[in-house]
MIGU-110365 format. One record per residue: x, y, z of N, C-alpha, C, O in turn; residue number from 1. Coordinates in steps of 0.1 Angstrom, whole numbers. Example, Ala and Ser with C-alpha at 12.3 -4.5 7.8 and 13.67 -1.06 7.14 Angstrom:
% residues 2
> neast	nnorth	nup	caeast	canorth	caup	ceast	cnorth	cup	oeast	onorth	oup	n
> 132	-57	78	123	-45	78	132	-33	78	142	-33	85	1 .
> 128	-22	71	137	-11	71	129	0	79	134	11	80	2 .
% end
This chain:
% residues 153
> neast	nnorth	nup	caeast	canorth	caup	ceast	cnorth	cup	oeast	onorth	oup	n
> 8	-12	0	0	0	0	9	12	0	18	13	8	1 .
> 7	22	-9	14	34	-10	9	44	1	-3	44	4	2 .
> 18	51	6	14	62	16	17	75	9	26	77	2	3 .
> 8	84	12	9	98	6	18	106	15	19	105	27	4 .
> 26	115	9	34	124	16	25	134	23	15	139	18	5 .
> 28	137	36	20	147	43	20	160	37	29	164	29	6 .
> 10	168	39	9	182	35	18	190	44	17	189	56	7 .
> 26	199	37	34	208	45	29	222	42	33	228	33	8 .
> 20	227	51	14	240	48	24	251	50	35	249	56	9 .
> 21	263	45	29	275	46	31	278	61	22	277	69	10 .
> 44	280	65	46	284	78	42	299	80	42	307	71	11 .
> 38	302	93	33	315	95	45	325	95	57	321	95	12 .
> 42	338	94	53	348	92	63	348	103	75	350	101	13 .
> 58	346	116	67	347	127	77	335	127	88	336	130	14 .
> 72	323	123	80	311	122	91	313	111	103	310	113	15 .
> 86	318	99	96	320	88	107	330	93	119	328	90	16 .
> 103	341	100	113	351	104	122	345	114	134	348	114	17 .
> 117	338	124	125	331	134	136	322	128	147	322	132	18 .
> 132	314	118	141	305	111	151	313	102	163	310	102	19 .
> 146	323	95	156	331	87	166	338	96	178	338	93	20 .
> 162	343	107	171	350	117	181	340	122	193	343	123	21 .
> 177	328	126	186	318	131	196	314	121	208	312	123	22 .
> 190	311	109	199	307	97	210	317	95	221	314	92	23 .
> 206	330	95	216	341	93	227	341	103	238	346	100	24 .
> 225	335	115	235	335	125	244	323	125	253	321	133	25 .
> 241	313	116	249	301	115	262	304	107	261	306	94	26 .
> 273	304	113	286	307	107	289	297	96	295	301	86	27 .
> 287	284	99	290	274	89	282	276	76	288	275	65	28 .
> 269	279	77	261	280	65	266	292	57	266	291	45	29 .
> 269	303	64	275	315	57	288	311	50	290	315	39	30 .
> 297	304	58	310	301	52	308	292	40	316	294	30	31 .
> 299	283	40	297	274	28	290	281	17	291	277	5	32 .
> 283	292	19	275	299	9	261	293	8	255	295	-3	33 .
> 256	286	18	243	280	17	232	291	18	234	302	24	34 .
> 221	287	12	209	297	12	197	290	17	194	278	13	35 .
> 189	297	25	176	292	29	166	294	17	164	305	13	36 .
> 161	283	12	152	284	0	137	284	3	129	291	-4	37 .
> 133	276	13	119	275	16	117	271	30	124	262	35	38 .
> 107	277	36	103	273	50	88	270	50	80	279	48	39 .
> 84	258	52	70	254	54	69	247	68	79	245	74	40 .
> 57	245	72	55	239	85	59	224	84	52	216	78	41 .
> 71	220	90	75	207	89	84	203	77	88	192	76	42 .
> 88	213	69	96	211	57	104	223	54	99	234	53	43 .
> 117	221	52	126	232	49	136	228	38	141	216	38	44 .
> 139	237	29	149	234	18	160	244	20	158	256	22	45 .
> 172	239	18	185	247	18	193	244	6	194	232	2	46 .
> 197	255	-1	205	253	-13	220	256	-11	224	264	-2	47 .
> 228	249	-19	243	252	-18	249	252	-32	250	242	-39	48 .
> 252	265	-37	258	266	-50	272	260	-51	279	260	-41	49 .
> 275	255	-62	289	249	-64	299	260	-63	298	271	-67	50 .
> 310	256	-56	322	264	-55	334	254	-54	333	244	-47	51 .
> 345	256	-61	357	247	-60	361	245	-45	366	234	-42	52 .
> 359	254	-36	363	253	-22	354	242	-15	357	239	-3	53 .
> 343	238	-21	334	228	-15	336	214	-19	328	205	-16	54 .
> 347	212	-27	349	199	-33	359	190	-26	367	195	-18	55 .
> 358	177	-29	368	168	-25	378	166	-36	377	173	-46	56 .
> 387	156	-35	398	155	-45	394	151	-59	401	153	-68	57 .
> 382	146	-60	377	142	-74	368	153	-80	363	151	-91	58 .
> 366	164	-73	358	175	-79	344	174	-75	336	183	-80	59 .
> 339	164	-68	325	163	-63	324	172	-51	334	175	-44	60 .
> 311	176	-48	308	182	-35	313	173	-24	311	161	-25	61 .
> 320	179	-14	325	171	-3	313	166	6	303	174	8	62 .
> 314	155	12	303	149	20	301	158	33	290	158	38	63 .
> 311	165	37	310	174	48	299	185	46	291	188	54	64 .
> 300	191	34	291	202	30	277	196	28	267	202	32	65 .
> 277	184	21	264	177	19	257	174	32	245	177	34	66 .
> 264	169	42	259	165	55	255	178	63	244	177	69	67 .
> 262	188	62	259	200	69	246	206	65	238	210	73	68 .
> 244	207	52	231	213	48	219	204	51	208	209	53	69 .
> 222	191	50	211	181	54	207	183	69	196	183	72	70 .
> 217	184	77	215	185	92	207	198	94	198	198	102	71 .
> 211	209	88	204	222	90	190	222	85	181	227	91	72 .
> 188	216	73	175	215	68	165	207	77	154	212	79	73 .
> 170	196	82	162	189	91	159	196	104	148	196	110	74 .
> 170	202	109	169	210	122	159	221	121	151	223	130	75 .
> 159	228	110	149	239	108	135	234	105	126	241	109	76 .
> 134	222	99	121	217	97	115	214	111	103	216	113	77 .
> 123	208	119	118	205	133	115	218	140	104	219	147	78 .
> 124	228	139	121	241	146	108	247	141	101	254	149	79 .
> 104	245	129	92	251	123	79	245	130	69	251	129	80 .
> 80	234	137	69	229	144	70	230	159	61	226	166	81 .
> 81	235	164	83	236	178	77	249	183	74	258	175	82 .
> 74	250	196	68	263	202	78	274	200	90	273	199	83 .
> 72	286	199	80	298	197	91	301	207	101	307	204	84 .
> 89	296	219	98	299	230	108	287	232	113	285	243	85 .
> 112	280	221	121	269	221	132	270	211	132	279	202	86 .
> 141	261	212	152	260	202	154	245	199	148	237	205	87 .
> 163	243	190	165	229	185	180	225	186	189	234	184	88 .
> 182	213	189	196	207	188	194	193	182	185	186	184	89 .
> 204	190	173	205	176	168	210	167	178	221	169	184	90 .
> 203	156	181	208	145	190	216	135	182	226	130	187	91 .
> 211	132	170	218	122	162	213	123	147	202	127	145	92 .
> 222	120	138	218	119	124	227	109	117	238	107	120	93 .
> 221	102	107	227	93	99	225	97	85	213	100	81	94 .
> 235	96	77	233	99	62	240	89	54	251	84	57	95 .
> 233	85	43	239	76	33	242	84	21	233	91	16	96 .
> 254	83	16	258	89	3	255	79	-8	260	69	-8	97 .
> 246	83	-17	240	74	-27	247	76	-41	247	66	-48	98 .
> 252	87	-44	258	90	-57	268	101	-56	266	110	-46	99 .
> 277	103	-65	286	114	-64	278	127	-66	269	128	-74	100 .
> 281	137	-57	274	149	-57	281	159	-66	291	165	-62	101 .
> 276	160	-78	282	169	-88	271	177	-95	260	173	-97	102 .
> 275	189	-99	265	198	-106	267	212	-102	277	216	-96	103 .
> 257	220	-106	257	234	-103	253	238	-88	258	248	-83	104 .
> 246	229	-82	242	231	-68	236	219	-62	233	209	-68	105 .
> 236	219	-48	229	209	-40	217	215	-34	216	227	-32	106 .
> 207	207	-31	195	211	-24	192	201	-14	189	189	-17	107 .
> 192	205	-1	188	196	10	173	199	14	169	210	14	108 .
> 166	188	17	152	189	21	151	181	34	154	170	35	109 .
> 147	189	44	144	182	57	129	182	59	122	192	57	110 .
> 124	170	63	109	168	65	107	162	79	114	152	82	111 .
> 98	167	87	94	161	99	86	149	97	75	149	90	112 .
> 90	138	102	83	125	101	74	123	113	62	119	112	113 .
> 79	127	125	71	125	137	76	135	147	88	135	151	114 .
> 67	144	151	70	155	160	65	151	174	53	147	176	115 .
> 74	151	184	70	148	197	72	160	206	77	170	202	116 .
> 69	158	219	70	169	228	85	172	231	89	184	232	117 .
> 93	162	231	108	163	234	116	160	222	125	168	218	118 .
> 114	148	216	122	143	204	113	144	192	101	141	192	119 .
> 120	147	181	113	148	168	122	141	158	135	142	158	120 .
> 116	133	149	124	126	139	121	132	125	110	135	121	121 .
> 132	135	118	132	141	104	138	132	94	148	124	97	122 .
> 133	133	82	139	126	70	147	137	63	143	148	62	123 .
> 159	133	58	168	142	52	171	136	37	173	124	36	124 .
> 170	145	28	174	142	14	182	153	8	180	165	11	125 .
> 192	150	0	200	160	-7	200	156	-22	203	144	-25	126 .
> 197	166	-30	197	164	-44	208	172	-51	211	184	-46	127 .
> 215	167	-61	224	175	-69	217	178	-82	210	170	-88	128 .
> 219	191	-86	213	196	-99	224	198	-109	233	206	-107	129 .
> 223	190	-120	234	191	-130	227	192	-143	220	182	-148	130 .
> 228	204	-150	221	205	-163	206	204	-162	199	200	-171	131 .
> 200	208	-151	186	208	-149	181	194	-144	169	193	-142	132 .
> 189	184	-143	185	171	-138	189	170	-123	200	172	-119	133 .
> 179	166	-116	181	163	-101	184	149	-99	177	140	-104	134 .
> 194	147	-91	198	133	-87	198	133	-71	205	141	-65	135 .
> 192	123	-66	193	121	-51	207	116	-48	210	105	-52	136 .
> 214	123	-40	228	120	-37	230	116	-23	240	110	-19	137 .
> 221	119	-14	222	115	0	208	114	6	199	121	2	138 .
> 207	105	15	194	103	23	198	99	37	207	92	40	139 .
> 189	104	46	192	101	60	181	104	69	170	107	65	140 .
> 183	102	82	173	104	92	180	111	104	192	109	106	141 .
> 172	119	111	177	127	122	168	127	134	156	126	132	142 .
> 174	128	146	166	130	158	170	143	164	182	146	165	143 .
> 160	151	167	162	164	173	156	165	187	147	157	190	144 .
> 161	174	195	155	176	208	150	190	208	157	200	204	145 .
> 138	192	214	132	205	215	136	210	229	132	204	239	146 .
> 143	221	229	147	228	242	136	238	245	138	250	241	147 .
> 126	235	252	115	244	255	119	254	266	127	251	275	148 .
> 114	266	264	117	277	273	131	282	271	136	290	279	149 .
> 138	279	260	151	283	256	150	288	242	155	281	233	150 .
> 145	300	240	143	305	226	156	306	219	167	310	224	151 .
> 155	303	206	167	304	197	169	319	195	161	326	189	152 .
> 180	325	201	182	339	201	183	345	187	185	357	185	153 .
% end
């Protein structure tokens, strides 16, 4: 039996602003040149344009950059469903590298699979775009902890 992907409604303006502000404070995302592309309730996309400084010895995007944007996309997807007076930390994540990450850019998609009061589970996917063709290059899962009463500054 096939299951339908859940609906990810538009996040409210306050949530989008809170996530944009937090993303802007992430030194690693700025260092990599990552961009926040979309914020929905339970789903966030982050883009990473190609740069030679982001590659490994074969010229593919390095797994470190791939993993970093996946982790942030999932974290912000979780934060989008957390209370406004909370923040998020990754407890654990696992990523499988499925294909060489090559092309003009990468796009990470984080999706909330199950939101709990304390722990939230997210699905992570990273796609490489090469000549307009998207290839799934990484997939993973993440566990987040909601730190209530500790707003993300």
